[in-house]
C-alpha positions in Angstrom: 38.6 25.8 29.7 37.5 25.1 33.3 39.9 22.1 33.4 42.7 24.3 32.2 42.1 26.9 34.8 41.8 24.3 37.5 45.1 22.7 36.4 47.1 26.0 36.8 45.5 26.8 40.1 46.1 23.4 41.5 49.7 23.5 40.2 50.3 26.8 41.9 48.7 25.5 45.2 51.0 22.4 45.1 54.2 24.4 44.4 53.5 27.2 46.9 54.2 25.1 50.0 57.5 23.9 48.5 58.6 27.4 47.9 57.6 28.4 51.5 59.6 25.4 52.9 62.6 26.3 50.8 62.6 29.9 52.0 62.1 28.9 55.6 65.0 26.4 55.7 67.2 28.7 53.8 66.6 31.5 56.3 67.0 29.3 59.4 69.5 26.6 58.5 71.1 28.1 55.4 70.8 27.9 51.7 72.2 24.4 51.4 69.6 22.9 53.8 66.9 24.8 52.0 68.0 23.3 48.6 68.1 19.8 50.1 64.6 20.2 51.5 63.4 21.4 48.2 64.9 18.4 46.4 63.2 15.9 48.8 59.9 17.7 48.4 60.1 17.6 44.6 61.1 14.0 44.7 58.1 13.2 46.8 55.9 15.0 44.4 57.5 13.2 41.5 56.9 9.8 43.1 53.3 10.7 43.6 53.0 11.5 39.9 54.6 8.2 39.0 52.0 6.4 41.2 49.1 8.1 39.5 50.6 7.4 36.1 50.9 3.7 37.1 47.2 3.6 38.1 46.2 5.4 34.9 48.2 2.9 32.8 46.6 -0.1 34.6 43.1 1.3 34.0 43.8 1.9 30.3 44.6 -1.8 29.9 41.2 -2.8 31.3 39.0 0.3 31.2 35.7 0.4 33.0 33.3 3.0 34.4 33.4 1.4 37.9 37.2 1.2 38.0 38.3 4.7 37.2 41.3 5.6 39.6 40.9 8.1 42.4 43.5 10.9 42.6 44.5 13.9 44.6 45.1 17.4 43.3 45.4 17.8 39.5 45.0 14.0 39.1 41.5 14.2 40.5 40.5 16.6 37.8 42.2 14.4 35.1 40.5 11.2 36.3 37.1 12.9 36.5 37.5 14.1 33.0 38.5 10.6 31.9 35.4 9.2 33.6 33.1 11.7 31.8 34.7 10.9 28.5 34.4 7.2 29.1 30.7 7.5 30.0 30.0 9.5 26.8 31.9 6.9 24.8 29.8 4.1 26.3 26.6 6.0 25.5 27.7 6.6 21.9 28.7 3.0 21.5 25.3 1.8 22.8 23.6 4.2 20.4 25.7 2.9 17.5 25.0 -0.7 18.5 21.3 0.1 18.7 21.3 1.8 15.3 23.3 -1.1 13.8 20.8 -3.6 15.3 17.9 -1.7 13.9 19.6 -1.6 10.5 20.1 -5.3 10.5 16.5 -5.9 11.6 15.3 -3.7 8.8 17.6 -5.5 6.3 16.3 -8.9 7.5 12.7 -7.7 7.0 13.4 -6.5 3.5 11.9 -8.7 0.7 15.1 -8.2 -1.3 18.5 -9.8 -0.6 21.2 -7.5 0.9 24.9 -8.3 1.0 27.6 -5.9 2.3 31.0 -6.2 0.6 34.2 -4.5 1.4 36.7 -3.0 -1.1 38.1 -6.5 -1.9 34.6 -7.9 -2.5 34.7 -9.9 0.8 31.4 -10.6 2.5 30.9 -8.5 5.6 27.2 -9.3 6.2 24.1 -10.6 4.4 20.4 -11.0 5.3 18.4 -14.3 5.2 16.8 -13.4 1.8 20.3 -13.1 0.2 21.2 -16.5 1.8 18.2 -18.0 -0.1 18.9 -16.2 -3.4 22.6 -16.7 -3.6 23.2 -19.8 -1.5 25.2 -18.0 1.2 25.6 -18.5 5.0 26.1 -15.4 7.0 27.9 -17.3 9.8 30.3 -19.3 7.7 30.8 -17.1 4.6 31.6 -13.8 6.3 35.1 -12.7 5.2 35.1 -14.9 2.1 35.2 -13.5 -1.5 31.7 -13.5 -3.0 32.9 -14.6 -6.4 34.1 -17.8 -4.8 30.7 -18.6 -3.5 28.5 -17.3 -6.4 30.2 -19.3 -9.2 28.4 -18.0 -12.2 30.2 -16.5 -15.2 27.7 -13.8 -15.7 28.1 -12.6 -12.1 31.9 -12.7 -12.2 31.9 -10.6 -15.4 29.5 -8.1 -13.8 31.7 -7.9 -10.7 34.8 -7.4 -12.9 33.4 -4.9 -15.4 32.1 -2.6 -12.6 29.1 -1.4 -14.7 27.0 -1.1 -11.7 24.4 1.2 -13.2 22.8 -1.7 -15.0 21.2 -4.7 -13.1 22.2 -8.2 -13.9 19.6 -11.0 -14.5 20.5 -14.5 -13.5 18.9 -17.7 -12.1 19.0 -18.5 -8.4 21.7 -21.0 -7.3 19.3 -22.9 -5.0 16.2 -22.8 -7.2 16.7 -22.7 -11.0 13.0 -21.7 -11.4 13.7 -18.4 -9.6 15.0 -15.4 -11.6 17.0 -12.7 -9.8 17.9 -9.2 -10.6 21.3 -8.3 -9.1 22.7 -4.8 -8.7 25.8 -3.5 -6.9 25.7 0.0 -5.3 29.0 1.5 -4.2 28.8 3.3 -0.8 31.0 4.4 2.1 34.8 3.8 2.0 35.0 1.7 -1.2 32.3 -0.7 0.1 29.5 -2.2 -2.1 25.9 -3.0 -1.4 24.7 -6.0 -3.4 20.9 -6.2 -3.8 19.2 -9.3 -5.1 15.5 -9.2 -6.1 13.2 -12.0 -7.1 11.8 -11.1 -10.5 10.3 -14.5 -11.4 6.8 -13.1 -11.7 8.0 -10.3 -14.0 10.0 -12.8 -16.0 6.9 -15.0 -16.4 4.8 -11.9 -17.4 7.4 -11.0 -20.0 7.4 -14.6 -21.4 3.6 -14.4 -21.5 3.8 -11.0 -23.2 6.1 -12.4 -25.9 3.9 -15.5 -26.3 0.8 -13.3 -26.5 2.3 -11.1 -29.2 3.5 -14.1 -31.2 0.1 -15.9 -30.8 -1.9 -12.9 -31.8 0.3 -12.3 -34.8 -0.1 -15.9 -35.9 -3.9 -16.0 -35.2 -4.4 -12.8 -37.3 -1.9 -13.7 -40.0 -3.5 -17.0 -40.9 -7.0 -15.8 -41.8 -5.5 -12.7 -43.5 -3.3 -14.9 -45.6 -6.3 -17.0 -46.6 -8.4 -14.0 -47.5 -5.5 -12.4 -49.4 -5.0 -15.6 -51.4 -8.6 -15.7 -52.4 -8.6 -12.1 -53.4 -5.6 -12.7 -55.6 -7.4 -15.7 -57.1 -10.5 -13.5 -57.8 -8.3 -11.1 -59.7 -7.2 -13.8 -62.2 -10.3 -16.2 -62.2 -13.2 -16.6 -64.6 -16.4 -15.4 -62.9 -18.6 -17.6 -65.0 -18.4 -20.4 -62.4 -20.6 -18.9 -59.7 -20.5 -22.0 -57.5 -16.8 -21.7 -57.2 -16.9 -18.0 -56.5 -19.6 -18.6 -53.8 -17.4 -21.3 -52.2 -14.4 -18.9 -52.0 -16.6 -16.1 -50.6 -17.9 -18.5 -48.0 -14.3 -19.5 -46.9 -13.3 -15.8 -46.7 -16.4 -15.0 -44.6 -15.5 -17.9 -42.3 -11.9 -16.6 -41.8 -13.2 -13.0 -41.3 -15.6 -14.3 -38.6 -12.7 -16.0 -37.0 -10.8 -12.7 -36.9 -13.9 -11.0 -35.6 -14.3 -13.5 -32.7 -10.6 -13.1 -31.8 -10.8 -9.3 -31.7 -14.0 -9.4 -29.7 -12.4 -11.8 -27.2 -9.3 -9.6 -27.0 -11.5 -6.6 -26.3 -13.5 -8.4 -23.7 -10.3 -9.7 -21.9 -8.8 -6.2 -22.0 -11.9 -4.7 -20.5 -11.9 -7.3 -17.7 -8.2 -6.9 -17.0 -8.3 -3.1 -16.9 -11.0 -3.1 -14.2 -12.5 0.2 -15.7 -16.0 -1.3 -15.8 -17.6 -1.5 -12.3 -19.5 -4.6 -11.4 -23.1 -3.9 -10.8 -24.0 -6.6 -8.2 -27.5 -7.7 -8.9 -29.7 -10.8 -8.5 -29.3 -13.1 -11.5 -32.2 -15.5 -11.8 -30.6 -18.9 -11.9 -33.5 -20.8 -13.6 -33.7 -18.3 -16.4 -29.9 -18.3 -16.9 -29.7 -22.1 -16.9 -32.4 -22.5 -19.4 -30.7 -19.9 -21.7 -27.4 -21.7 -21.4 -29.1 -25.1 -22.0 -30.6 -23.7 -25.3 -27.2 -22.4 -26.3 -25.6 -25.8 -25.6 -28.2 -27.5 -27.8 -27.6 -25.0 -30.6 -23.8 -25.4 -30.4 -23.9 -29.1 -30.3 -26.4 -29.4 -33.2 -27.4 -32.9 -32.0 -23.8 -34.2 -31.9 -23.8 -34.7 -28.1 -26.2 -35.7 -25.3 -26.8 -32.5 -23.3 -28.1 -32.8 -19.7 -29.3 -30.1 -17.4 -29.4 -30.5 -13.7 -30.7 -27.7 -11.5 -30.1 -28.8 -7.9 -30.9 -25.4 -6.3 -33.3 -22.6 -6.9 -30.9 -20.1 -5.3 -30.2 -17.1 -7.5 -26.7 -15.9 -8.3 -25.3 -12.5 -7.4 -23.2 -10.5 -9.8 -23.1 -9.0 -13.3 -25.5 -11.0 -15.5 -23.8 -10.3 -18.8 -20.3 -11.2 -17.4 -21.6 -14.4 -15.8 -23.5 -15.4 -18.9 -20.3 -14.8 -21.0 -18.2 -16.9 -18.6 -20.6 -19.8 -18.3 -21.1 -19.8 -22.1 -17.3 -20.1 -22.6 -17.3 -23.2 -20.4 -20.1 -24.8 -22.4 -18.4 -23.8 -25.7 -15.2 -25.4 -24.5 -17.0 -28.6 -23.6 -18.8 -28.9 -27.0 -15.5 -28.3 -28.9 -13.5 -30.9 -27.0 -16.1 -33.7 -26.6 -16.3 -36.2 -29.4 -19.6 -36.8 -31.2 -21.9 -38.9 -29.1 -20.4 -37.8 -25.8 -22.3 -36.5 -22.7 -22.2 -32.9 -21.5 -23.9 -32.1 -18.2 -24.8 -28.6 -17.0 -25.2 -28.4 -13.2 -26.4 -25.5 -11.0 -26.0 -26.1 -7.3 -25.3 -24.1 -4.1 -24.0 -24.4 -0.6 -24.7 -22.2 2.4 -22.0 -19.7 1.2 -21.5 -20.3 -2.5 -23.2 -20.9 -5.8 -21.6 -23.2 -8.4 -22.1 -23.7 -12.1 -20.4 -26.9 -13.3 -19.9 -28.3 -16.8 -19.1 -32.0 -16.9 -18.1 -33.7 -20.2 -16.8 -37.0 -21.4 -14.4 -35.4 -23.8 -10.7 -35.9 -24.5 -9.6 -34.6 -21.1 -6.4 -32.9 -20.1 -3.1 -34.2 -18.6 -2.3 -32.9 -15.1 0.8 -30.9 -16.3 -1.4 -28.7 -18.5 -4.2 -27.9 -16.0 -2.5 -25.0 -14.2 -1.8 -23.2 -17.6 -5.2 -23.6 -19.2 -6.3 -20.1 -18.1 -3.3 -18.5 -19.8 -4.1 -16.5 -22.9 -3.7 -18.5 -26.1 -2.5 -21.6 -24.2 -3.6 -24.7 -26.0 -2.9 -28.3 -25.2 -3.6 -29.3 -28.9 -3.1 -26.3 -31.0 -4.1 -27.9 -34.3 -7.4 -29.2 -32.8 -8.2 -25.9 -31.3 -7.8 -24.1 -34.6 -9.9 -26.7 -36.4 -12.8 -26.2 -34.0 -12.5 -22.4 -34.3 -11.2 -21.7 -30.8 -9.5 -18.4 -29.9 -7.5 -19.6 -26.9 -9.0 -16.9 -24.8 -12.2 -18.5 -23.4 -10.8 -19.8 -20.1 -8.8 -16.7 -19.5 -12.0 -14.7 -19.8 -13.7 -17.1 -17.3 -10.9 -16.7 -14.9 -11.0 -12.9 -15.0 -14.8 -12.8 -14.6 -14.5 -15.1 -11.5 -11.8 -12.9 -10.1 -14.0 -9.8 -10.5 -16.8 -11.6 -8.8 -14.5 -12.6 -5.9 -15.0 -16.2 -7.0 -12.8 -18.9 -8.5 -12.5 -21.4 -11.3 -11.8 -25.0 -10.4 -10.7 -27.6 -13.0 -10.5 -31.3 -12.7 -9.7 -33.5 -15.7 -8.5 -37.0 -16.6 -6.9 -37.7 -19.9 -9.3 -39.5 -22.4 -12.1 -39.6 -19.7 -13.4 -36.1 -19.5 -13.3 -32.8 -17.5 -15.2 -30.8 -15.0 -15.1 -27.0 -15.0 -16.6 -25.4 -11.9 -17.3 -21.6 -11.7 -17.8 -20.7 -8.1 -19.1 -17.4 -6.8 -20.1 -16.1 -3.4 -23.8 -16.8 -2.5 -24.4 -13.4 -0.9 -23.4 -10.0 -2.3 -20.1 -8.8 -0.8 -20.7 -5.2 -1.8 -23.7 -2.8 -2.0 -26.0 -4.3 -4.6 -28.7 -3.1 -6.9 -31.5 -5.7 -6.3 -33.8 -6.6 -9.2 -36.8 -8.8 -9.0 -36.1 -12.3 -10.4 -37.3 -13.0 -14.0 -40.0 -15.6 -14.6 -38.1 -18.5 -16.1 -39.5 -20.8 -18.8 -38.7 -24.4 -18.8 -36.9 -25.7 -21.9 -38.8 -28.1 -24.1 -38.8 -31.5 -22.6 -38.1 -30.2 -19.1 -39.2 -32.5 -16.3 -39.9 -30.6 -13.0 -39.3 -32.6 -9.9 -40.0 -31.8 -6.2 -37.0 -30.5 -4.2 -36.0 -33.2 -1.8 -32.7 -32.8 -0.1 -30.0 -32.5 -2.8 -32.2 -34.0 -5.6 -32.4 -31.8 -8.7 -35.6 -29.7 -9.0 -35.2 -29.7 -12.8 -33.7 -32.2 -15.2 -33.8 -31.7 -18.9 -32.1 -33.7 -21.7 -32.0 -33.2 -25.4 -33.2 -36.8 -25.8 -36.7 -35.6 -24.7 -36.6 -33.0 -27.5 -36.1 -35.8 -30.0 -39.1 -37.7 -28.6 -41.3 -34.7 -28.8 -40.2 -33.9 -32.3 -41.2 -37.4 -33.4 
């Protein structure tokens, strides 16, 4: 409004002198000379306008805030208005560039892959994660059709069908072990936002879930089939043969106990995974616990193995005594089941300045390296037939792993095929949370125990089942 008012006033001011000159010449020299003077004045004014138009055109070809032309009269107002408009445009462009840069930084920091496509599915931009997932290069692939670069039939069908409300699952191009979830989201002016997400962990969990359901069904179906078969036999058999009936009942009881152990292990694992039970950190007397575990090992072995006990530290453990006892017992049970008759099983308790360690060494059948990382999975067995023959549930090491995790510890496994294995349950030496301290229990040495003085790393107690046999004699 102000510019419009200034324009008219400046126009009137510029034309007023011309009108005065015309009237003056017409009155003194005549009308003809007055018209000639008016024409020359208008021509001069027109040439001035042409000059300012020329400077304006030259500035428009190479605009810049420092090179805005200078003018007189109405052109001064026009150039000032152009200068203000240009400054605002520069500020808006800087803000847009800043926002775009922030968007790209945010997209680069995202854990998911992001690809921007135009209406023809040409790549406009992608972040580094998308480059890893889809094998793209933001510098070289910009402007290329994405279906030429991601050459997978599933992806091309997904792009063609345009059913973008459902994500697509496919394997990564660069790493076949990585599973991706792809989804296209339309936005803007017919543009698309492609988001790729690494769902490898979810895929592995889903596979484990399916295996878990299949294994549980199989483990429960087998003893139920046996029991059901015996019950059908009972319906048709002659009960006069009591020995045969007793044999069948014994087999049914064995299968029922197998189901009971499986259900109890499942309930224990479920309780540990849910984390609903709080860990009551307490002092667990190591000597008492080791002697208890040693007696259990002797009972499980039933004289078929040479059981050794080495207590190399009198430092007590910290944690939940019931859970630690359960975890350590599972390691011993595992060693007894997979060590041939006559083999050695050694129970070791030791500590460092920061950790306590319970180790079970055996001279059993061992495990190949490719199986070690999966031993703690539920129902994972290297030899399924042998595990079922020995009565294993396939959940023991999984329980140990969860107990160690709840105690902020870890389970370490080393094994050599046909030579034996070492399972080490390691927990922090000092309580990491507020603890309820209890006085250590007075431990009793197992029969045949040989107390030794503590010298350096020498064991303070060594016990072997061979001593038991000598005493028995």
